NUDREN-646859 format. One record per residue (C-alpha): x, y, z; residue in three letters; residue number from 1. Coordinates in steps of 0.5 Angstrom, whole numbers, plus 500, padded with zeros to 3 digits. Last residue first. Example, Ala and Ser with C-alpha at 12.3 -4.5 7.8 and 13.67 -1.06 7.14 Angstrom:
residues 2
+-----+-----+-----+-----+-----+
|  xx |  yy |  zz | res |   n |
+-----+-----+-----+-----+-----+
| 527 | 498 | 514 | ser |   2 |
| 525 | 491 | 516 | ala |   1 |
+-----+-----+-----+-----+-----+
***
This chain:
residues 289
+-----+-----+-----+-----+-----+
|  xx |  yy |  zz | res |   n |
+-----+-----+-----+-----+-----+
| 893 | 736 | 167 | unk | 289 |
| 890 | 741 | 162 | unk | 288 |
| 890 | 746 | 168 | unk | 287 |
| 892 | 752 | 163 | unk | 286 |
| 897 | 754 | 168 | unk | 285 |
| 900 | 748 | 169 | unk | 284 |
| 901 | 746 | 162 | unk | 283 |
| 904 | 753 | 161 | unk | 282 |
| 909 | 751 | 167 | unk | 281 |
| 911 | 745 | 164 | unk | 280 |
| 912 | 747 | 157 | unk | 279 |
| 916 | 753 | 159 | unk | 278 |
| 920 | 750 | 164 | unk | 277 |
| 922 | 744 | 159 | unk | 276 |
| 924 | 749 | 154 | unk | 275 |
| 928 | 753 | 158 | unk | 274 |
| 932 | 746 | 161 | unk | 273 |
| 933 | 744 | 153 | unk | 272 |
| 936 | 751 | 152 | unk | 271 |
| 940 | 750 | 158 | unk | 270 |
| 943 | 744 | 156 | unk | 269 |
| 944 | 746 | 149 | unk | 268 |
| 949 | 752 | 151 | unk | 267 |
| 945 | 759 | 152 | unk | 266 |
| 948 | 765 | 149 | unk | 265 |
| 948 | 773 | 150 | unk | 264 |
| 950 | 778 | 145 | unk | 263 |
| 947 | 784 | 149 | unk | 262 |
| 942 | 787 | 144 | unk | 261 |
| 940 | 781 | 139 | unk | 260 |
| 941 | 775 | 144 | unk | 259 |
| 938 | 779 | 150 | unk | 258 |
| 933 | 781 | 146 | unk | 257 |
| 931 | 774 | 144 | unk | 256 |
| 931 | 772 | 151 | unk | 255 |
| 926 | 778 | 153 | unk | 254 |
| 922 | 776 | 147 | unk | 253 |
| 922 | 769 | 149 | unk | 252 |
| 921 | 770 | 157 | unk | 251 |
| 915 | 775 | 155 | unk | 250 |
| 912 | 771 | 149 | unk | 249 |
| 910 | 765 | 154 | unk | 248 |
| 905 | 770 | 157 | unk | 247 |
| 900 | 767 | 151 | unk | 246 |
| 900 | 760 | 153 | unk | 245 |
| 897 | 763 | 160 | unk | 244 |
| 893 | 768 | 157 | unk | 243 |
| 889 | 762 | 153 | unk | 242 |
| 888 | 758 | 160 | unk | 241 |
| 886 | 764 | 164 | unk | 240 |
| 881 | 766 | 159 | unk | 239 |
| 881 | 773 | 155 | unk | 238 |
| 876 | 778 | 155 | unk | 237 |
| 878 | 782 | 162 | unk | 236 |
| 885 | 779 | 161 | unk | 235 |
| 886 | 784 | 155 | unk | 234 |
| 884 | 790 | 159 | unk | 233 |
| 890 | 787 | 164 | unk | 232 |
| 895 | 786 | 159 | unk | 231 |
| 894 | 793 | 155 | unk | 230 |
| 894 | 797 | 162 | unk | 229 |
| 900 | 794 | 165 | unk | 228 |
| 904 | 794 | 158 | unk | 227 |
| 903 | 801 | 156 | unk | 226 |
| 906 | 805 | 162 | unk | 225 |
| 909 | 800 | 166 | unk | 224 |
| 915 | 796 | 162 | unk | 223 |
| 914 | 799 | 155 | unk | 222 |
| 913 | 807 | 157 | unk | 221 |
| 918 | 805 | 163 | unk | 220 |
| 923 | 802 | 159 | unk | 219 |
| 922 | 807 | 153 | unk | 218 |
| 924 | 813 | 159 | unk | 217 |
| 930 | 809 | 161 | unk | 216 |
| 932 | 808 | 154 | unk | 215 |
| 931 | 816 | 152 | unk | 214 |
| 935 | 817 | 158 | unk | 213 |
| 941 | 813 | 156 | unk | 212 |
| 944 | 820 | 153 | unk | 211 |
| 946 | 822 | 160 | unk | 210 |
| 943 | 829 | 163 | unk | 209 |
| 937 | 826 | 166 | unk | 208 |
| 941 | 819 | 168 | unk | 207 |
| 946 | 823 | 172 | unk | 206 |
| 941 | 827 | 176 | unk | 205 |
| 938 | 820 | 178 | unk | 204 |
| 945 | 817 | 179 | unk | 203 |
| 946 | 823 | 184 | unk | 202 |
| 940 | 822 | 188 | unk | 201 |
| 942 | 815 | 189 | unk | 200 |
| 935 | 811 | 191 | unk | 199 |
| 934 | 807 | 197 | unk | 198 |
| 929 | 812 | 200 | unk | 197 |
| 925 | 813 | 193 | unk | 196 |
| 924 | 805 | 193 | unk | 195 |
| 918 | 805 | 197 | unk | 194 |
| 915 | 811 | 194 | unk | 193 |
| 916 | 809 | 187 | unk | 192 |
| 913 | 802 | 188 | unk | 191 |
| 907 | 805 | 192 | unk | 190 |
| 905 | 810 | 186 | unk | 189 |
| 906 | 804 | 182 | unk | 188 |
| 900 | 801 | 185 | unk | 187 |
| 896 | 807 | 186 | unk | 186 |
| 897 | 808 | 179 | unk | 185 |
| 895 | 801 | 177 | unk | 184 |
| 889 | 800 | 181 | unk | 183 |
| 886 | 807 | 179 | unk | 182 |
| 887 | 806 | 172 | unk | 181 |
| 885 | 799 | 171 | unk | 180 |
| 878 | 801 | 174 | unk | 179 |
| 876 | 798 | 181 | unk | 178 |
| 870 | 794 | 181 | unk | 177 |
| 871 | 790 | 187 | unk | 176 |
| 873 | 784 | 183 | unk | 175 |
| 879 | 788 | 179 | unk | 174 |
| 882 | 789 | 186 | unk | 173 |
| 882 | 781 | 187 | unk | 172 |
| 885 | 780 | 180 | unk | 171 |
| 890 | 785 | 182 | unk | 170 |
| 892 | 782 | 188 | unk | 169 |
| 893 | 775 | 185 | unk | 168 |
| 897 | 778 | 179 | unk | 167 |
| 901 | 782 | 185 | unk | 166 |
| 903 | 776 | 188 | unk | 165 |
| 905 | 771 | 183 | unk | 164 |
| 909 | 776 | 180 | unk | 163 |
| 912 | 777 | 187 | unk | 162 |
| 914 | 769 | 187 | unk | 161 |
| 917 | 770 | 180 | unk | 160 |
| 921 | 775 | 182 | unk | 159 |
| 923 | 771 | 188 | unk | 158 |
| 926 | 766 | 183 | unk | 157 |
| 930 | 770 | 179 | unk | 156 |
| 933 | 773 | 185 | unk | 155 |
| 935 | 767 | 188 | unk | 154 |
| 938 | 764 | 181 | unk | 153 |
| 942 | 771 | 180 | unk | 152 |
| 944 | 771 | 188 | unk | 151 |
| 947 | 764 | 186 | unk | 150 |
| 951 | 766 | 180 | unk | 149 |
| 951 | 763 | 173 | unk | 148 |
| 956 | 766 | 169 | unk | 147 |
| 960 | 760 | 169 | unk | 146 |
| 957 | 756 | 163 | unk | 145 |
| 961 | 750 | 162 | unk | 144 |
| 957 | 745 | 167 | unk | 143 |
| 957 | 746 | 174 | unk | 142 |
| 951 | 742 | 176 | unk | 141 |
| 947 | 748 | 178 | unk | 140 |
| 947 | 750 | 170 | unk | 139 |
| 941 | 755 | 171 | unk | 138 |
| 938 | 752 | 165 | unk | 137 |
| 939 | 745 | 167 | unk | 136 |
| 937 | 745 | 174 | unk | 135 |
| 931 | 750 | 173 | unk | 134 |
| 929 | 745 | 167 | unk | 133 |
| 929 | 739 | 172 | unk | 132 |
| 925 | 743 | 177 | unk | 131 |
| 920 | 744 | 172 | unk | 130 |
| 920 | 737 | 170 | unk | 129 |
| 918 | 735 | 177 | unk | 128 |
| 913 | 741 | 177 | unk | 127 |
| 910 | 737 | 171 | unk | 126 |
| 911 | 730 | 174 | unk | 125 |
| 907 | 733 | 181 | unk | 124 |
| 901 | 736 | 176 | unk | 123 |
| 901 | 729 | 172 | unk | 122 |
| 901 | 725 | 179 | unk | 121 |
| 895 | 729 | 182 | unk | 120 |
| 896 | 734 | 188 | unk | 119 |
| 888 | 736 | 190 | unk | 118 |
| 888 | 744 | 190 | unk | 117 |
| 885 | 748 | 195 | unk | 116 |
| 888 | 744 | 201 | unk | 115 |
| 892 | 750 | 203 | unk | 114 |
| 899 | 746 | 202 | unk | 113 |
| 897 | 744 | 195 | unk | 112 |
| 894 | 751 | 193 | unk | 111 |
| 901 | 754 | 195 | unk | 110 |
| 905 | 749 | 191 | unk | 109 |
| 900 | 751 | 185 | unk | 108 |
| 901 | 758 | 186 | unk | 107 |
| 908 | 758 | 186 | unk | 106 |
| 908 | 753 | 180 | unk | 105 |
| 904 | 759 | 176 | unk | 104 |
| 910 | 764 | 178 | unk | 103 |
| 915 | 760 | 174 | unk | 102 |
| 916 | 765 | 169 | unk | 101 |
| 921 | 769 | 173 | unk | 100 |
| 926 | 764 | 172 | unk |  99 |
| 925 | 764 | 165 | unk |  98 |
| 926 | 772 | 165 | unk |  97 |
| 932 | 771 | 169 | unk |  96 |
| 935 | 766 | 165 | unk |  95 |
| 934 | 770 | 158 | unk |  94 |
| 936 | 777 | 161 | unk |  93 |
| 943 | 775 | 164 | unk |  92 |
| 945 | 771 | 170 | unk |  91 |
| 947 | 777 | 175 | unk |  90 |
| 945 | 783 | 172 | unk |  89 |
| 939 | 780 | 170 | unk |  88 |
| 937 | 777 | 177 | unk |  87 |
| 938 | 784 | 180 | unk |  86 |
| 933 | 787 | 174 | unk |  85 |
| 928 | 781 | 176 | unk |  84 |
| 929 | 782 | 184 | unk |  83 |
| 927 | 790 | 183 | unk |  82 |
| 921 | 788 | 178 | unk |  81 |
| 918 | 783 | 182 | unk |  80 |
| 919 | 786 | 189 | unk |  79 |
| 916 | 793 | 187 | unk |  78 |
| 911 | 790 | 183 | unk |  77 |
| 909 | 785 | 189 | unk |  76 |
| 909 | 792 | 194 | unk |  75 |
| 904 | 795 | 189 | unk |  74 |
| 899 | 789 | 189 | unk |  73 |
| 899 | 791 | 196 | unk |  72 |
| 898 | 798 | 195 | unk |  71 |
| 892 | 796 | 190 | unk |  70 |
| 889 | 791 | 195 | unk |  69 |
| 889 | 797 | 200 | unk |  68 |
| 886 | 802 | 196 | unk |  67 |
| 881 | 798 | 193 | unk |  66 |
| 879 | 796 | 201 | unk |  65 |
| 879 | 803 | 202 | unk |  64 |
| 875 | 805 | 197 | unk |  63 |
| 875 | 808 | 190 | unk |  62 |
| 872 | 812 | 185 | unk |  61 |
| 878 | 816 | 182 | unk |  60 |
| 877 | 813 | 175 | unk |  59 |
| 870 | 815 | 173 | unk |  58 |
| 870 | 822 | 176 | unk |  57 |
| 878 | 823 | 174 | unk |  56 |
| 877 | 821 | 166 | unk |  55 |
| 883 | 823 | 163 | unk |  54 |
| 886 | 824 | 170 | unk |  53 |
| 888 | 816 | 170 | unk |  52 |
| 891 | 816 | 163 | unk |  51 |
| 896 | 822 | 165 | unk |  50 |
| 897 | 818 | 172 | unk |  49 |
| 899 | 812 | 168 | unk |  48 |
| 904 | 815 | 164 | unk |  47 |
| 907 | 818 | 170 | unk |  46 |
| 907 | 811 | 174 | unk |  45 |
| 911 | 808 | 168 | unk |  44 |
| 916 | 813 | 169 | unk |  43 |
| 917 | 812 | 176 | unk |  42 |
| 917 | 804 | 175 | unk |  41 |
| 922 | 804 | 170 | unk |  40 |
| 926 | 809 | 173 | unk |  39 |
| 926 | 806 | 179 | unk |  38 |
| 928 | 799 | 176 | unk |  37 |
| 934 | 802 | 172 | unk |  36 |
| 936 | 806 | 179 | unk |  35 |
| 936 | 799 | 183 | unk |  34 |
| 939 | 795 | 177 | unk |  33 |
| 945 | 799 | 177 | unk |  32 |
| 947 | 803 | 170 | unk |  31 |
| 954 | 801 | 167 | unk |  30 |
| 952 | 800 | 160 | unk |  29 |
| 950 | 793 | 161 | unk |  28 |
| 945 | 795 | 166 | unk |  27 |
| 942 | 799 | 161 | unk |  26 |
| 942 | 794 | 156 | unk |  25 |
| 939 | 789 | 161 | unk |  24 |
| 933 | 794 | 162 | unk |  23 |
| 932 | 794 | 155 | unk |  22 |
| 931 | 787 | 155 | unk |  21 |
| 926 | 787 | 160 | unk |  20 |
| 923 | 792 | 157 | unk |  19 |
| 922 | 788 | 151 | unk |  18 |
| 919 | 782 | 155 | unk |  17 |
| 914 | 786 | 158 | unk |  16 |
| 912 | 789 | 152 | unk |  15 |
| 911 | 782 | 149 | unk |  14 |
| 907 | 780 | 155 | unk |  13 |
| 903 | 787 | 154 | unk |  12 |
| 902 | 785 | 146 | unk |  11 |
| 900 | 778 | 148 | unk |  10 |
| 894 | 780 | 153 | unk |   9 |
| 892 | 785 | 148 | unk |   8 |
| 891 | 781 | 142 | unk |   7 |
| 888 | 775 | 147 | unk |   6 |
| 883 | 781 | 148 | unk |   5 |
| 882 | 783 | 141 | unk |   4 |
| 881 | 776 | 138 | unk |   3 |
| 874 | 775 | 140 | unk |   2 |
| 872 | 781 | 135 | unk |   1 |
+-----+-----+-----+-----+-----+
***
């Protein structure tokens, strides 16, 4: 069953993409990014807590080191999802999802600066192509698209930075022998506690009595309650290079959701920019250059 691991990674990335599209739908319906991301993480935490308590003796074997890494990972998840939803509200699902996919570029740049990786011409060219793709995708040269904002681009890039952070942290936590149930539950609990002071409680009540509550629950179920567990379980038996290629499904799925649910469109130049980013980042992730 060699295909099971990659299949789970693919399913998790697909669910993240679907959740991003549903988040865009809720924002389009008038809900703010903060209340949307809060319900996504908090609902996901409830589903993960149920999984955690299914076998409490096994899942609650944690130490202070594991808790610390899980909390840091939770801060990364908080930044990733919050910046992602803000970016969606500013530039749309397709652009926000592609900008978030830049996480491996941050990893390589950090590796270059710290001396862990040696800069090479192919890797430098890949990063240069990525930067060119960003220019084309975000239309910073003042093309026909006027919906791109500086806030949307900045938060999209920050979401990718936070994504790289929590992936890095989760790998270290897993190396300590932590179970996905405990790591993810602590992380999403951290997420929920961090955002609670900033949430408008009148909106929380409004969501609970709104017909859109179904979409909120599905966003949390797909984007956190299911996506995180299946992705990280699959990652245990999937090489990083294969997982990086499969991860392309997330921005592509989110982009398709944006087109289907919100009627988003991208110009030819932006489509070329998106393709350049996805190809260059995938090559960096697979370490084939």
